[in-house]
N, C-alpha and C positions, 0 to 999 in steps of 0.2 A: 510972411508965413501964414498959411491958412489954418483954420481951426482944426481941421483933420490932421494936418502935419504937426501942429502943436501937441495934440493928444498923442499922436504916434511917437513923437520925441520923448514924451514922458514915459511911455511904455518901453521905448527903446532903452532909456536909461535904467529902468527897473530890470530889464533883461540883462543889461551889461553888469549890473550888480551881482547877478547870479554867477557870472564868470568869476568874479572876485571871491564869492563865497566858496566855489569849488576849489580855487587856488588856496584859500586859507585852510580848507579841510586837509589838503595835502601837506602844506608847510607846518601845520600844527599837529600832524599825525593823528587826526581824528578818526580812529579806526571804525567806531560805530557809524560816524557820518559817511565814511566811504562805503560801508556795507549798505547803507540806505541808498546811496547814490547808484550802486549796482542795480538795485531794484528800480530806481528811477529811469535808468537806461531802457529797461524793458518796457516800462509804462510809457515813456516818451515815444518809443518806437511804434507802439500801437496807436497812440494818439496822432502822431505825425502821418502815418500811413492812411489812417481814416480821413484826416484833414485833406491830404493831397488828393485822394481818390474820390471823396464824396463832395468836397466843397471847392477847393482851390482850382483843380484841373477842370471840372465842369464849368465853373464860372469863366475861366480864361478861354475855354473853347467856345463858349456861347458868344463871347465878344468877338473873337477872331479865330474861326475854326482851324484854318490851315496854318496861319502864322503863329497862332497860339500853340499848336502842337509842336511846331518846329522850335519855338522859343523854349518850351518845356524840355524838349530833348537837349537843346543847347545847355540849359541849366544843369540837367543830369550829367551830361558829358563833361562840363566844366569842373564840377566837383570831383569827378573821377580823375580827370587830368591832373588837377592840382594836389589831390590827396593821395592818389595811389599810382600815378605814373611818374610825375616829377619828384614826388616825395619818397625818400628812401625807406622810411619807417613810420608807420602810422596805424594806430588803432585807438578806439575810444576806451577809456578806463585808465587805471593806474599802471604806469610803466614800471615793471619790476626788474628790467635788465639795463645795463649800461648802454648808452647810445652815443654816437659821435655828435660833435657840435654841428656838423653839416646836416645830419639827419634831423636833429631837433629844430634847427632853423628852417629847414625846408618844410617841416610840419607846421611851423608857425606861419610861414607864407601861405601854405595851402589853407589853413584855418582862417587866415585873414580874409581871403576871398569868400569863403563859406559864411563867415560872420557878417561880412558886408551885406550879403544877400539875406541874412536874417533880418537886418534892418529894412532892406527893400521889401521883404515879405510883410513886415508889420505895417509899413507905410502904405503899401499897395492894398492890403486888406482894409485899412481904414478909409482909403479912397473909394472902395466899393461900398462898404457899410461898417457900422460900429461892430456888428456881430462878427463879421469875418475878421476884422482887425483884432478883436479880443481873442478869437480862436487861434489866430496866428501867434499872438503874444503868448498864449498858454502853451502852445506847442514848442515855441522857441525857448521860453523860460524853463520848461521841463528838461531840455537837453543842454541848456547853458551851464548847469551845475556840472554834469559829466564833462562838458567841454573845458571848463576851468580846471577840473581835475586832470584831464588829459594833457593840456599844454603845460601846466605847472609841474606835473610829474616828469614829463619829457625834459623840461628845462633842468630839473634837479638831477635826472639820470644822466645828463650830459655834462654835469659838473658845475652848473650854475647854482648860486645860493638862493635862499628863500625869497629875498627881496626881488631878485631878477625873475624868479618864477611867478611872483604876484604881478610884476610889471608886465610880463608877457600876457597874462590873463587880462590885464587892463587894456593892452593893445587890442585884444579881441573885442572887448566891450566898446572901445572907441570906434572900431570898424563898424560895429552894429549901429551906433548912433549916427555915424557918417552915412551909412546906407539909408537910414530914415531921412536925413536932411537932403540928400541928393535926389531922392526918388521924384519929387515934384519939380525939381530944378532941371532935370535932364529928360527931354522928350522921349528918348528911347526907353528909359525906365518907367515913365508914366504909362507908355503904351504897352510895354511887354514885361514889366516888372512882375506882375501877378503870375504870368505864365512861366517865366524863368524861375520864380520862387516855388511854384508848384513842382517843377522838375527837381530843384535843389532839395525841397522837403521830402520828395519821394526817395531821392538817393540817400539822404541822411538816415531816414527811417529804415529803408529796406537794405541798403548796402553797407551802412556804417554801424547802425545800432543793433539790428537783428543778429548779425554774426557774432556780436559780443556775448550773447547769452544762449544761442540756440543749441550749442553743443554741451551745455552744462546740465548736470543731473538735477532731479527734483522738480517740484511743481511751482515753487515760489516765483521764479522768473517768468515761466510761461503764463501763469495766472496774472502776473503784473502786465504782461503784454496784452492779453485779451481785455484786461480791465482798462488799459489805456484806450483801446479802440471803443469800448463801451462808454467810457467817460466822454470821448468826443461826441458820440451820438447823443448822449444825455445833455451835454452842454449845448450842442447845436439845437436840439429840440427846445430846451429851456429858453435860449436866446430868441428863437423864433416866436415862442409863445409870449415872451415879454415884449417883443417888438410889435406884436399884433394888439397889445392891450392899449 
């Protein structure tokens, strides 16, 4: 295991912990925590869109212009296929209606692929630079809490108990760590992992997270969205400055 992979694994485990934190917020009925997570969805959407469009996608296209663009498209389409084509019922946030066992398990399978590429994104970022790896980690950590909320509330809405709900969140965290570990082991992920991750990040930000708040009234969530994009720009500039010192 290289030093970059070792660092990425540590950050992958930290991101996986956020999945569990989201699950515990649901199983313990932490109402204030869930309200906070709603704002985090909007903030994460802004951060992830900025990361995908300003850093990840340009870096991937600079390395392999044509193949990188195709790989990014494949990543985008894969998430849509697993979360909104094969999956019967899926949206980020707390599930408030009863769902079938088939629907909840199909959502779990869809999210497992997504969270696997969360790990690939962290590892691919660190293979490029520490700065990009940290930015990917921040983006993924921000939406890991809502992700844990989503899968655990789906589990409980389908009749599963709190322990199973937390276990499902742990599965997602494990898929993230697996994605980190396999990125340097599989040549395909080493070559195209960054581009695919850019497409996945773009999908999660634009097609998963933005629809969760864009129809809601008030300024709190839109401001959180713009703040997330601004936070990425600030973090990117700060890391670039620190790297030049």
